[in-house]
VOLOMAR-557604 format. One record per residue (C-alpha): residue in three letters; x, y, z. Coordinates in Angstrom, 3 decimals. Layout:
<kolvexs>
rest = ALA; x = X; y = Y; z = Z
...
</kolvexs>
This chain:
<kolvexs>
rest = MET; x = 5.242; y = 19.705; z = 2.634
rest = ALA; x = 3.639; y = 18.640; z = 5.983
rest = GLY; x = 6.730; y = 19.290; z = 7.939
rest = SER; x = 7.464; y = 22.572; z = 6.434
rest = GLU; x = 3.918; y = 23.859; z = 6.896
rest = ALA; x = 3.839; y = 22.617; z = 10.469
rest = ALA; x = 7.081; y = 24.433; z = 11.301
rest = TRP; x = 5.845; y = 27.580; z = 9.711
rest = GLN; x = 2.610; y = 27.615; z = 11.632
rest = ALA; x = 4.054; y = 26.876; z = 14.995
rest = ALA; x = 6.821; y = 29.464; z = 14.486
rest = HIS; x = 4.254; y = 32.088; z = 13.505
rest = MET; x = 2.408; y = 31.439; z = 16.761
rest = GLY; x = 5.484; y = 32.357; z = 18.727
rest = VAL; x = 7.026; y = 29.112; z = 19.851
rest = ASN; x = 10.661; y = 28.033; z = 19.108
rest = VAL; x = 10.906; y = 25.402; z = 16.465
rest = VAL; x = 13.605; y = 23.003; z = 15.455
rest = LEU; x = 12.860; y = 21.509; z = 12.002
rest = HIS; x = 14.825; y = 18.263; z = 11.516
rest = GLU; x = 15.587; y = 17.249; z = 7.929
rest = MET; x = 17.738; y = 13.972; z = 7.259
rest = ARG; x = 18.507; y = 15.090; z = 3.627
rest = PRO; x = 21.118; y = 15.547; z = 2.065
rest = LYS; x = 23.202; y = 13.644; z = 4.685
rest = VAL; x = 20.629; y = 10.706; z = 4.351
rest = GLU; x = 19.321; y = 10.527; z = 0.882
rest = THR; x = 16.187; y = 9.020; z = -0.633
rest = PHE; x = 15.883; y = 7.475; z = -4.115
rest = ALA; x = 13.378; y = 10.176; z = -5.122
rest = HIS; x = 14.781; y = 13.332; z = -3.794
rest = GLN; x = 17.584; y = 15.180; z = -5.543
rest = THR; x = 18.311; y = 17.993; z = -3.256
rest = GLY; x = 18.288; y = 18.805; z = 0.557
rest = ASN; x = 15.674; y = 21.534; z = -0.001
rest = LEU; x = 12.606; y = 21.505; z = 2.231
rest = GLY; x = 9.338; y = 21.101; z = 0.410
rest = GLU; x = 10.973; y = 19.285; z = -2.576
rest = MET; x = 8.307; y = 17.726; z = -4.878
rest = VAL; x = 9.233; y = 14.386; z = -6.376
rest = CYS; x = 6.242; y = 13.423; z = -8.366
rest = SER; x = 3.650; y = 15.669; z = -10.149
rest = ASN; x = 4.009; y = 19.471; z = -9.951
rest = SER; x = 0.265; y = 19.860; z = -9.633
rest = PHE; x = -1.739; y = 20.800; z = -6.587
rest = ARG; x = -4.851; y = 19.805; z = -8.797
rest = SER; x = -7.931; y = 21.942; z = -9.062
rest = ASP; x = -7.911; y = 25.456; z = -7.584
rest = ASP; x = -11.744; y = 25.803; z = -7.872
rest = ASP; x = -12.789; y = 26.602; z = -4.278
rest = GLU; x = -16.601; y = 26.406; z = -4.978
rest = GLN; x = -16.923; y = 23.114; z = -6.911
rest = ASN; x = -13.945; y = 21.026; z = -5.881
rest = ALA; x = -12.916; y = 19.807; z = -2.528
rest = VAL; x = -9.137; y = 20.240; z = -2.953
rest = GLY; x = -9.860; y = 23.720; z = -4.278
rest = LEU; x = -11.615; y = 24.358; z = -1.060
rest = LEU; x = -8.702; y = 23.065; z = 0.817
rest = HIS; x = -6.404; y = 25.553; z = -1.056
rest = TRP; x = -8.784; y = 28.367; z = 0.183
rest = GLU; x = -8.634; y = 27.250; z = 3.804
rest = MET; x = -4.829; y = 27.073; z = 3.667
rest = ARG; x = -4.693; y = 30.513; z = 2.224
rest = ALA; x = -7.053; y = 31.839; z = 4.839
rest = ALA; x = -4.602; y = 30.373; z = 7.517
rest = GLU; x = -1.676; y = 32.184; z = 5.840
rest = GLY; x = -0.087; y = 28.846; z = 4.856
rest = LEU; x = 3.467; y = 28.767; z = 3.603
rest = ILE; x = 2.876; y = 26.047; z = 1.022
rest = MET; x = -0.073; y = 27.786; z = -0.687
rest = ALA; x = 1.691; y = 31.271; z = -0.602
rest = THR; x = 4.740; y = 29.727; z = -2.251
rest = ALA; x = 2.678; y = 27.730; z = -4.770
rest = ASP; x = 0.903; y = 30.955; z = -5.851
rest = GLN; x = 4.262; y = 32.631; z = -6.179
rest = HIS; x = 5.692; y = 30.015; z = -8.526
rest = ARG; x = 2.495; y = 29.112; z = -10.340
rest = LEU; x = 2.565; y = 27.608; z = -13.868
rest = PRO; x = -0.156; y = 27.744; z = -16.503
rest = ALA; x = -2.358; y = 24.645; z = -15.972
rest = GLY; x = -5.876; y = 25.534; z = -16.858
rest = GLY; x = -8.070; y = 25.244; z = -13.911
rest = ALA; x = -5.446; y = 23.496; z = -11.936
rest = LEU; x = -2.665; y = 24.878; z = -9.687
rest = ALA; x = 0.810; y = 23.633; z = -11.009
rest = VAL; x = 4.114; y = 25.033; z = -9.627
rest = ASP; x = 7.690; y = 25.312; z = -10.837
rest = ARG; x = 9.157; y = 22.726; z = -8.584
rest = GLU; x = 12.760; y = 23.789; z = -8.063
rest = PRO; x = 12.163; y = 27.488; z = -7.263
rest = PHE; x = 9.179; y = 26.502; z = -5.118
rest = ALA; x = 11.301; y = 24.281; z = -2.841
rest = GLU; x = 14.070; y = 26.950; z = -2.747
rest = THR; x = 11.608; y = 29.637; z = -1.616
rest = VAL; x = 10.130; y = 27.288; z = 0.996
rest = THR; x = 13.495; y = 26.678; z = 2.400
rest = ALA; x = 14.627; y = 30.264; z = 2.362
rest = ARG; x = 11.439; y = 31.590; z = 4.070
rest = LEU; x = 11.684; y = 28.960; z = 6.899
rest = LYS; x = 15.336; y = 29.668; z = 7.416
rest = ALA; x = 14.714; y = 33.335; z = 7.624
rest = LEU; x = 12.408; y = 32.974; z = 10.740
rest = PRO; x = 14.192; y = 34.147; z = 13.920
rest = ASN; x = 12.597; y = 31.529; z = 16.139
rest = LEU; x = 13.268; y = 28.509; z = 13.657
rest = GLN; x = 16.305; y = 26.446; z = 13.473
rest = VAL; x = 16.949; y = 23.704; z = 10.638
rest = SER; x = 18.938; y = 20.647; z = 11.869
rest = TYR; x = 20.204; y = 18.345; z = 9.213
rest = GLU; x = 20.184; y = 15.003; z = 10.861
rest = GLU; x = 18.221; y = 11.753; z = 10.842
rest = ILE; x = 15.845; y = 11.075; z = 13.733
rest = THR; x = 15.843; y = 7.406; z = 14.453
rest = GLU; x = 13.646; y = 7.078; z = 17.566
rest = LEU; x = 10.479; y = 8.429; z = 18.982
rest = PRO; x = 11.519; y = 10.870; z = 21.773
rest = ASP; x = 9.878; y = 10.733; z = 25.338
rest = GLN; x = 10.225; y = 14.519; z = 26.010
rest = GLY; x = 9.167; y = 17.654; z = 24.305
rest = GLN; x = 6.479; y = 18.335; z = 21.700
rest = TRP; x = 7.304; y = 16.552; z = 18.394
rest = ILE; x = 5.616; y = 16.341; z = 15.082
rest = PHE; x = 6.704; y = 13.563; z = 12.624
rest = ALA; x = 5.887; y = 14.449; z = 8.961
rest = THR; x = 8.067; y = 11.959; z = 7.229
rest = GLY; x = 5.884; y = 11.399; z = 4.239
rest = PRO; x = 5.940; y = 8.415; z = 2.009
rest = LEU; x = 9.687; y = 7.754; z = 2.196
rest = THR; x = 10.128; y = 7.368; z = 5.978
rest = SER; x = 13.517; y = 6.139; z = 6.776
rest = ALA; x = 13.924; y = 2.432; z = 7.479
rest = THR; x = 15.305; y = 3.061; z = 10.902
rest = LEU; x = 12.596; y = 5.476; z = 11.929
rest = GLY; x = 9.954; y = 3.255; z = 10.367
rest = ALA; x = 11.194; y = 0.395; z = 12.587
rest = ALA; x = 10.947; y = 2.596; z = 15.679
rest = ILE; x = 7.223; y = 3.608; z = 14.744
rest = GLN; x = 6.423; y = -0.046; z = 14.188
rest = ARG; x = 7.808; y = -1.025; z = 17.591
rest = GLU; x = 5.804; y = 1.660; z = 19.280
rest = THR; x = 2.531; y = 0.989; z = 17.498
rest = GLY; x = 2.752; y = -2.789; z = 17.701
rest = THR; x = 1.248; y = -3.173; z = 14.385
rest = GLU; x = 2.539; y = -3.928; z = 10.933
rest = ARG; x = 3.191; y = -0.908; z = 8.887
rest = LEU; x = 0.660; y = -0.653; z = 5.944
rest = ALA; x = 2.139; y = -0.047; z = 2.691
rest = PHE; x = 1.297; y = 0.524; z = -1.054
rest = PHE; x = 3.406; y = 1.492; z = -4.040
rest = ASP; x = 3.482; y = 5.000; z = -5.535
rest = ALA; x = 4.475; y = 5.261; z = -9.155
rest = ILE; x = 6.122; y = 8.357; z = -10.639
rest = ALA; x = 5.380; y = 9.568; z = -14.228
rest = PRO; x = 8.164; y = 10.285; z = -16.707
rest = ILE; x = 9.320; y = 13.855; z = -17.783
rest = ILE; x = 10.227; y = 14.724; z = -21.351
rest = TYR; x = 12.279; y = 17.551; z = -22.893
rest = ALA; x = 9.920; y = 19.887; z = -24.666
rest = ASP; x = 12.211; y = 20.361; z = -27.774
rest = SER; x = 12.121; y = 16.628; z = -28.415
rest = ILE; x = 8.306; y = 16.661; z = -29.043
rest = ASP; x = 7.034; y = 16.713; z = -32.703
rest = MET; x = 4.634; y = 19.682; z = -32.660
rest = SER; x = 3.531; y = 18.781; z = -36.302
rest = LYS; x = 1.571; y = 16.013; z = -34.570
rest = ALA; x = 0.890; y = 17.464; z = -31.027
rest = TRP; x = -0.792; y = 20.679; z = -30.135
rest = MET; x = -1.385; y = 22.925; z = -27.056
rest = GLN; x = -4.886; y = 23.058; z = -25.494
rest = SER; x = -6.474; y = 22.696; z = -22.196
rest = ARG; x = -9.551; y = 20.377; z = -22.062
rest = TYR; x = -12.705; y = 22.377; z = -23.088
rest = ASP; x = -10.496; y = 25.379; z = -23.496
rest = LYS; x = -10.697; y = 25.880; z = -19.779
rest = GLY; x = -8.813; y = 28.940; z = -18.316
rest = ASP; x = -9.236; y = 32.702; z = -18.021
rest = THR; x = -6.200; y = 33.490; z = -20.192
rest = GLU; x = -4.751; y = 32.259; z = -23.457
rest = GLU; x = -1.898; y = 30.828; z = -21.498
rest = GLU; x = -4.258; y = 28.795; z = -19.330
rest = ARG; x = -6.301; y = 27.735; z = -22.182
rest = THR; x = -3.187; y = 26.178; z = -23.827
rest = ALA; x = -1.601; y = 24.750; z = -20.785
rest = TYR; x = -1.515; y = 21.100; z = -21.902
rest = LEU; x = 0.237; y = 19.523; z = -24.766
rest = ASN; x = -1.805; y = 16.852; z = -26.518
rest = CYS; x = -0.854; y = 13.871; z = -28.568
rest = PRO; x = -3.634; y = 12.107; z = -30.448
rest = MET; x = -4.072; y = 8.499; z = -31.349
rest = ASP; x = -6.334; y = 6.629; z = -33.731
rest = LYS; x = -7.869; y = 3.262; z = -32.830
rest = ASP; x = -5.098; y = 1.224; z = -34.394
rest = GLN; x = -2.364; y = 3.252; z = -32.593
rest = TYR; x = -4.227; y = 2.941; z = -29.341
rest = ASP; x = -4.577; y = -0.806; z = -29.679
rest = ALA; x = -0.880; y = -1.309; z = -30.415
rest = PHE; x = 0.037; y = 0.940; z = -27.590
rest = ILE; x = -2.117; y = -1.081; z = -25.127
rest = ASP; x = -0.584; y = -4.410; z = -26.367
rest = ALA; x = 2.845; y = -2.994; z = -25.807
rest = LEU; x = 2.022; y = -1.700; z = -22.432
rest = LEU; x = 0.631; y = -5.060; z = -21.246
rest = ALA; x = 3.586; y = -6.871; z = -22.720
rest = ALA; x = 6.304; y = -4.572; z = -21.320
rest = GLU; x = 8.724; y = -5.824; z = -18.662
rest = LYS; x = 7.820; y = -4.549; z = -15.281
rest = ALA; x = 9.758; y = -3.862; z = -12.037
rest = GLU; x = 9.716; y = -6.834; z = -9.745
rest = PHE; x = 8.576; y = -6.619; z = -6.112
rest = HIS; x = 10.731; y = -7.988; z = -3.353
rest = GLU; x = 9.863; y = -11.427; z = -1.966
rest = GLY; x = 6.879; y = -11.078; z = 0.430
rest = GLU; x = 5.767; y = -7.681; z = -0.835
rest = THR; x = 2.354; y = -7.163; z = -2.352
rest = ALA; x = 1.213; y = -4.095; z = -4.299
rest = GLY; x = -1.908; y = -2.330; z = -2.839
rest = TYR; x = -1.871; y = 0.663; z = -5.117
rest = PHE; x = -3.658; y = 3.933; z = -4.244
rest = ASP; x = -6.324; y = 4.462; z = -6.933
rest = GLY; x = -5.357; y = 8.083; z = -7.535
rest = CYS; x = -1.801; y = 7.111; z = -8.558
rest = LEU; x = -2.255; y = 3.793; z = -10.382
rest = PRO; x = 0.489; y = 2.769; z = -12.790
rest = ILE; x = -0.936; y = 3.044; z = -16.315
rest = GLU; x = -0.139; y = -0.638; z = -16.911
rest = VAL; x = -2.244; y = -1.668; z = -13.903
rest = MET; x = -5.121; y = 0.477; z = -15.309
rest = ALA; x = -4.678; y = -1.216; z = -18.694
rest = GLU; x = -4.925; y = -4.573; z = -17.021
rest = ARG; x = -8.367; y = -3.637; z = -15.767
rest = GLY; x = -9.594; y = -3.444; z = -19.318
rest = ARG; x = -8.477; y = -2.225; z = -22.692
rest = GLU; x = -10.775; y = 0.760; z = -22.689
rest = THR; x = -9.787; y = 1.874; z = -19.121
rest = LEU; x = -7.224; y = 4.288; z = -20.186
rest = ARG; x = -9.542; y = 5.974; z = -22.854
rest = HIS; x = -11.887; y = 6.734; z = -20.012
rest = GLY; x = -9.094; y = 7.929; z = -17.647
rest = PRO; x = -5.817; y = 9.909; z = -18.561
rest = MET; x = -6.168; y = 9.240; z = -22.150
rest = LYS; x = -9.767; y = 10.436; z = -22.684
rest = PRO; x = -10.155; y = 12.433; z = -25.911
rest = VAL; x = -13.119; y = 14.575; z = -24.882
rest = GLY; x = -13.041; y = 18.388; z = -24.958
rest = LEU; x = -10.062; y = 18.570; z = -27.397
rest = THR; x = -9.787; y = 19.498; z = -31.110
rest = ASN; x = -6.742; y = 18.681; z = -33.147
rest = PRO; x = -5.833; y = 21.805; z = -35.273
rest = HIS; x = -3.763; y = 19.565; z = -37.496
rest = GLN; x = -6.952; y = 17.427; z = -38.352
rest = PRO; x = -9.952; y = 19.452; z = -37.011
rest = ASP; x = -12.411; y = 17.108; z = -38.684
rest = VAL; x = -10.972; y = 13.920; z = -37.263
rest = LYS; x = -11.933; y = 12.854; z = -33.663
rest = ALA; x = -9.094; y = 11.295; z = -31.888
rest = HIS; x = -9.767; y = 7.647; z = -30.336
rest = ALA; x = -7.596; y = 8.715; z = -27.398
rest = VAL; x = -5.255; y = 11.547; z = -26.422
rest = VAL; x = -2.115; y = 11.609; z = -24.244
rest = GLN; x = -1.706; y = 14.839; z = -22.431
rest = LEU; x = 1.468; y = 16.431; z = -21.076
rest = ARG; x = 1.607; y = 19.283; z = -18.587
rest = ARG; x = 4.316; y = 21.877; z = -18.395
rest = ASP; x = 6.773; y = 20.920; z = -15.482
rest = ASN; x = 8.795; y = 24.122; z = -15.121
rest = ALA; x = 8.431; y = 27.802; z = -15.687
rest = LEU; x = 10.624; y = 27.882; z = -18.732
rest = GLY; x = 8.346; y = 25.305; z = -20.494
rest = THR; x = 11.448; y = 23.165; z = -21.382
rest = LEU; x = 10.008; y = 20.082; z = -19.506
rest = PHE; x = 6.693; y = 18.297; z = -19.793
rest = ASN; x = 5.227; y = 15.799; z = -17.444
rest = ILE; x = 3.056; y = 12.894; z = -19.013
rest = VAL; x = -0.191; y = 13.348; z = -17.112
rest = GLY; x = -1.409; y = 10.226; z = -15.383
rest = PHE; x = 1.299; y = 8.138; z = -16.811
rest = GLN; x = 2.867; y = 6.785; z = -13.479
rest = THR; x = 4.550; y = 3.474; z = -14.257
rest = LYS; x = 6.402; y = 0.505; z = -12.934
rest = MET; x = 7.836; y = -0.483; z = -16.337
rest = LYS; x = 11.618; y = -0.977; z = -16.512
rest = TYR; x = 13.474; y = 1.835; z = -18.007
rest = GLY; x = 14.142; y = 0.368; z = -21.421
rest = ALA; x = 10.569; y = -0.733; z = -21.801
rest = GLN; x = 9.345; y = 2.771; z = -20.917
rest = THR; x = 11.325; y = 4.450; z = -23.719
rest = ASP; x = 10.178; y = 1.881; z = -26.361
rest = VAL; x = 6.429; y = 2.077; z = -25.230
rest = PHE; x = 6.231; y = 5.854; z = -24.738
rest = ARG; x = 7.904; y = 6.539; z = -28.148
rest = MET; x = 4.921; y = 4.795; z = -29.738
rest = ILE; x = 2.896; y = 7.925; z = -28.814
rest = PRO; x = 2.404; y = 10.209; z = -31.827
rest = GLY; x = 4.597; y = 13.317; z = -31.328
rest = LEU; x = 6.957; y = 11.445; z = -28.831
rest = GLU; x = 8.616; y = 9.207; z = -31.576
rest = ASN; x = 11.900; y = 10.979; z = -30.772
rest = ALA; x = 11.169; y = 11.914; z = -27.202
rest = SER; x = 14.155; y = 12.645; z = -24.922
rest = PHE; x = 13.463; y = 11.899; z = -21.201
rest = ALA; x = 14.639; y = 14.113; z = -18.411
rest = ARG; x = 13.288; y = 11.506; z = -16.043
rest = LEU; x = 11.860; y = 8.129; z = -16.493
rest = GLY; x = 9.067; y = 6.762; z = -14.307
rest = GLY; x = 9.607; y = 4.810; z = -11.128
rest = ILE; x = 8.001; y = 3.053; z = -8.385
rest = HIS; x = 8.494; y = 3.287; z = -4.506
rest = ARG; x = 6.973; y = 1.922; z = -1.283
rest = ASN; x = 4.779; y = 4.322; z = 0.632
rest = THR; x = 4.250; y = 3.857; z = 4.366
rest = PHE; x = 1.362; y = 5.117; z = 6.349
rest = LEU; x = -0.188; y = 4.667; z = 9.879
rest = ASN; x = -3.411; y = 2.989; z = 10.688
rest = SER; x = -4.389; y = 6.395; z = 11.931
rest = PRO; x = -7.969; y = 5.639; z = 13.101
rest = THR; x = -6.470; y = 3.167; z = 15.732
rest = LEU; x = -3.384; y = 5.117; z = 16.560
rest = LEU; x = -4.059; y = 8.858; z = 16.676
rest = ASP; x = -6.391; y = 10.960; z = 18.673
rest = GLN; x = -8.548; y = 13.937; z = 17.352
rest = GLU; x = -5.503; y = 16.316; z = 17.642
rest = MET; x = -3.368; y = 14.017; z = 15.676
rest = ARG; x = -1.399; y = 12.848; z = 18.857
rest = LEU; x = -0.141; y = 9.232; z = 19.121
rest = LYS; x = -2.368; y = 7.792; z = 21.818
rest = SER; x = 0.507; y = 5.866; z = 23.386
rest = ARG; x = 2.732; y = 8.906; z = 23.401
rest = PRO; x = 0.770; y = 12.150; z = 23.367
rest = ASN; x = 3.788; y = 14.287; z = 23.120
rest = ILE; x = 4.166; y = 13.073; z = 19.550
rest = ARG; x = 2.037; y = 14.116; z = 16.605
rest = PHE; x = 1.947; y = 12.827; z = 13.200
rest = ALA; x = 1.253; y = 14.859; z = 9.968
rest = GLY; x = 1.119; y = 14.546; z = 6.230
rest = GLN; x = 1.010; y = 11.508; z = 4.067
rest = VAL; x = 2.130; y = 9.126; z = 6.841
rest = THR; x = -1.260; y = 9.710; z = 8.526
rest = GLY; x = -3.163; y = 8.337; z = 5.479
rest = VAL; x = -4.032; y = 11.439; z = 3.485
rest = GLU; x = -2.960; y = 11.446; z = -0.083
rest = GLY; x = -1.554; y = 14.335; z = -2.137
rest = TYR; x = 0.669; y = 17.366; z = -1.667
rest = VAL; x = -2.195; y = 19.606; z = -0.691
rest = GLU; x = -3.694; y = 17.111; z = 1.890
rest = SER; x = -0.308; y = 16.418; z = 3.365
rest = ALA; x = 0.483; y = 20.191; z = 3.811
rest = ALA; x = -2.976; y = 20.722; z = 5.274
rest = MET; x = -2.404; y = 18.162; z = 8.009
rest = GLY; x = 0.948; y = 19.732; z = 8.592
rest = LEU; x = -0.809; y = 23.041; z = 9.090
rest = LEU; x = -3.282; y = 21.594; z = 11.692
rest = ALA; x = -0.458; y = 19.782; z = 13.540
rest = GLY; x = 1.721; y = 22.757; z = 13.828
rest = ARG; x = -1.212; y = 24.926; z = 15.020
rest = LEU; x = -2.412; y = 22.245; z = 17.411
rest = ALA; x = 0.992; y = 21.612; z = 18.838
rest = ALA; x = 1.763; y = 25.300; z = 19.426
rest = ALA; x = -1.661; y = 25.999; z = 20.987
rest = GLU; x = -1.007; y = 23.137; z = 23.453
rest = MET; x = 2.406; y = 24.626; z = 24.358
rest = LEU; x = 0.801; y = 28.000; z = 24.766
rest = GLY; x = -1.943; y = 26.711; z = 26.982
rest = MET; x = -4.635; y = 27.724; z = 24.488
rest = ALA; x = -7.929; y = 25.916; z = 24.855
rest = LEU; x = -9.336; y = 25.248; z = 21.246
rest = PRO; x = -12.495; y = 23.757; z = 19.992
rest = PRO; x = -12.149; y = 20.691; z = 17.789
rest = VAL; x = -11.367; y = 21.399; z = 14.131
rest = PRO; x = -14.856; y = 21.930; z = 12.501
rest = GLN; x = -15.833; y = 18.762; z = 10.756
rest = ASP; x = -17.775; y = 20.941; z = 8.157
rest = SER; x = -14.489; y = 22.337; z = 6.939
rest = ALA; x = -12.240; y = 20.509; z = 4.408
rest = MET; x = -9.539; y = 20.362; z = 7.067
rest = GLY; x = -12.003; y = 18.963; z = 9.623
rest = ALA; x = -13.409; y = 16.453; z = 7.097
rest = LEU; x = -9.908; y = 15.090; z = 6.513
rest = ILE; x = -8.786; y = 14.932; z = 10.102
rest = HIS; x = -12.175; y = 13.379; z = 11.041
rest = HIS; x = -11.610; y = 10.747; z = 8.450
rest = ILE; x = -8.109; y = 9.803; z = 9.488
rest = THR; x = -8.734; y = 9.884; z = 13.293
rest = GLY; x = -11.835; y = 7.861; z = 13.534
rest = GLY; x = -14.206; y = 8.431; z = 10.596
rest = ALA; x = -12.675; y = 5.648; z = 8.600
rest = ASP; x = -13.043; y = 2.045; z = 9.136
rest = ALA; x = -9.746; y = 0.893; z = 10.637
rest = LYS; x = -10.062; y = -2.586; z = 9.089
rest = THR; x = -10.021; y = -1.126; z = 5.539
rest = PHE; x = -8.139; y = 2.052; z = 6.075
rest = GLN; x = -6.457; y = 3.320; z = 2.869
rest = PRO; x = -4.965; y = 6.666; z = 1.901
rest = MET; x = -7.579; y = 9.173; z = 0.881
rest = ASN; x = -7.611; y = 12.407; z = -1.030
rest = VAL; x = -10.029; y = 15.127; z = 0.137
rest = ASN; x = -13.437; y = 14.837; z = -1.529
rest = PHE; x = -16.964; y = 15.837; z = -0.709
rest = GLY; x = -17.727; y = 12.241; z = 0.228
rest = LEU; x = -16.018; y = 12.902; z = 3.478
rest = PHE; x = -18.226; y = 15.931; z = 4.350
rest = ARG; x = -21.231; y = 15.727; z = 6.594
rest = PRO; x = -24.429; y = 15.629; z = 4.502
rest = LEU; x = -26.293; y = 18.886; z = 4.017
rest = ASP; x = -29.467; y = 19.539; z = 5.944
rest = GLY; x = -29.086; y = 16.088; z = 7.513
rest = VAL; x = -29.696; y = 14.050; z = 4.317
rest = LYS; x = -27.403; y = 12.318; z = 1.905
rest = GLY; x = -27.753; y = 12.063; z = -1.796
rest = GLY; x = -28.931; y = 14.311; z = -4.637
rest = ARG; x = -32.055; y = 16.092; z = -3.524
rest = ARG; x = -30.281; y = 19.145; z = -4.881
rest = GLY; x = -28.109; y = 19.320; z = -8.058
rest = ARG; x = -24.537; y = 18.525; z = -7.699
rest = LYS; x = -23.319; y = 22.075; z = -8.572
rest = ASP; x = -25.596; y = 23.589; z = -5.997
rest = ARG; x = -24.710; y = 20.978; z = -3.471
rest = TYR; x = -21.059; y = 21.515; z = -3.912
rest = LYS; x = -21.385; y = 25.268; z = -3.586
rest = ALA; x = -23.368; y = 24.675; z = -0.373
rest = TYR; x = -20.654; y = 22.524; z = 1.050
rest = THR; x = -17.965; y = 25.067; z = 0.262
rest = ASP; x = -19.982; y = 27.953; z = 1.737
rest = ARG; x = -20.615; y = 26.149; z = 4.906
rest = ALA; x = -16.967; y = 25.054; z = 5.110
rest = LYS; x = -15.625; y = 28.586; z = 4.597
rest = LEU; x = -17.786; y = 29.828; z = 7.504
rest = ALA; x = -16.794; y = 27.115; z = 9.832
rest = TRP; x = -13.140; y = 27.444; z = 9.030
rest = GLN; x = -13.099; y = 31.282; z = 9.501
rest = ASP; x = -14.885; y = 30.792; z = 12.814
rest = TRP; x = -12.271; y = 28.284; z = 13.988
rest = LEU; x = -9.391; y = 30.524; z = 12.875
rest = GLY; x = -10.892; y = 33.333; z = 14.995
rest = ASN; x = -9.782; y = 31.393; z = 18.112
rest = PHE; x = -6.108; y = 32.287; z = 17.133
rest = SER; x = -6.938; y = 36.117; z = 16.939
</kolvexs>
C-alpha cells in the first residue's frame, strides 16, 4: 500500500521512479501473487465517515490528494454498511496496472538487501520486511527491531453457510442502500452456545512461538483467543457484541452473542469472519469455528494465521519528513514506521512520495499541518509518541491537537469530532495548495 502510493505520488509530481518489488521472485508466507497493493488480511479500510471518524477523515484527505489507493478502493468497493471494503484481487490488479502505465515509472522485480548510500529512496516494506533487509536496517539503526505478531482471520465459502440460522444485516441497519444495510452475515449464539465456544477457544491448541520470541500484540488485531483470555465476557463486548441486530428467524429472541461475517469479494462467494484473527492451529480452527451456529458445515477458503510484524522506533530514528536521521537520503513509509492499518500505511506512503519528490525538485514546503489527519499521524510517529513505549497506532482523534487549546469534553463528542474534521480539511487543503 505505502510503496504503491509513494511511487504514484512521486511520479505524478514529474520525477522518474523505480518501484522495487521482491515478489514473486522472493515470496512471503502471506502473499499469493506478485501484484502491487495485494491485501493479505481484512478487505476493509474501515469507516468511510469523514465527519465523525478519524480514518474516514484520512480517506477524505487521500482522495483530496488524488491518491491511487483510495481511487482504486472506490472503484472496487463492496457493500459494507458504513465501512469501505474492497474486492481484493481486482483491487491489486488495478493498482499494478495503473502504476505500470505511468511513462516515468519502472517496476523492478528484485530484492533490495542493503540501504543505499546514493539517490533518494523510500523503504515501504510493511510488516513482512525480508530477513536480509531487516538485518541491514538493524545494523544501521543500532537498535533491536521491535516486533509484535499480527493474526489473520479465516475466510469461509458462502455456499457452506446455513442461512436457516444466519441472516444478512448491518448493525443498526446502517447504510444508505438495501445492499449496505445487509452487508454483514450474522450468526447468533445463546448463552450455552457462547459458553461452550469460549471453553473450546481457551482449550484449543495454539501456534507456538520460536524460542526467545514474545508476543506483544497490537490491540487492534488481537487474536480472539487472547481476547477470551482477558475475560469470558470480552468477546461479547468486542467482535461478538449482539447489539443493533434482530434475528428474523427468531425476532422475539435476543441473542447472547453474534458472530459477524463480511463479504470478502464482489461475487459474494467468500466471507471473512470479522475480528476473528487467530493463532489456533489449523485443525483446532475448523473444530472451534464449526461450533458457531450456521457454520457447522463451513468450508474454509483460508484458515487464520499468525506472523511477525516488524517496525521501527520511529520517534528516535526518523525526522519530521520521515527521513532516516543517520542517512537522510532514505525515507521510510507505511507500517514499518509504526502506523497500523492499510489506510494509515498508504497515507504515510502518500506523504513520503510527495516529500521525496519535492526535495528532488527543490520545492520548499511547510511542515505537514499537525491539525490534519496526515499531520497528526506523522507527528505521532516522528516525535509525538514516547519512544520508550512506542507501539503501532491507528489514526484516532486522540492524536489531534485539542480544540481551542483545551482537552476533554467541554463540547459534545459529535460536535467535537465534526470540529476536528472541519479544521483538518482546511489545514490539509491549504498544505496541498503548495503543490499547485
